[in-house]
C-alpha positions, 0 to 999 in steps of 0.5 A: 103595749104602752109607752110609759109617761113621766108619772109611770116612770117615777112609779115603776122604773128604779133609776138611781140617782133619779132627776127631774127634768128642769131647765139647767141653763148652759147644760144638755138636758137630763132627767125625766121627761114627758115620755122618757128619761134623759140619761147623763154620760159619766165622767170616764170615757174610752176613746177609740184609737186606731194605733196598734200597740204592736205596730201592726194593722189594727182590726176591730174584732167583737170576739177579741176586743181588747182595752188597748184599742182605747185611751181612757180619759177621766174628766175628774182627773183632767179637770175638764168638763168634757172629752174630745172624740177625734173625727170619724171615731167613737168613744165608750162611756157609761151613764151616771144613772143605774137602771133596774128594768122591771120584768114587763118593761123594755127600754129603748135608747134614742140619741139626744137631738142636741148632739144628733144635730152636730153629727154625734150619734149615740147607740145603745142596744135595748135594755131587756126585762130584768136587766140591771146596771149602768148602761155602756153607751157608744158615742160616734163622731160622724163628722170630719172634725173633733167633737166635744162631749160634756161629762155629767150632762144629757147624752140620750133618752130612754123610752120605756115600753110596758108589755101587755104580758110578762115575758117567759124568760128575762135577761136575768133568767138567761144570766146575761153577760152584761148583767149588773155591770158597774163600769164601762164594759167592753164587748164580750162573746160567750 
């Protein structure tokens, strides 16, 4: 197994839109890097709220997760370049980039160091072989203060690992439930 370098990422990993990693003063970095690809967070966020629409106690249940636990913020409509995540809360967002993972590659997401140093943690499960789509990401504000997240700027890095052998069953073969997601996708249990 090997981690793909910048030239291999350009050649082997379909990413749209693909960006070079150049200096962008005042922006959180994004684009291809030495051994990864820094993804951007898109303009739409679903910010978690613990206020129940029915007035009762809210319970987070991955088997019965509903959209009413979120407030949707579209930065294109607010005219702002960012969203605020409340203290000790989180938001879901999607990447600007669309990925098509080859059958012999696994992508692992790591948080961006600029945000991590501010107490902002990004979580994404691995992108399995032959997974396709925009990536839904979870952004946690672990601090006791509100946190600002900038739309259309870097948020995390994808590292691509090329396998020595091709897998027997890919994500596409399994008919994975998050295949070809085009927008923010809430948790699902089959």
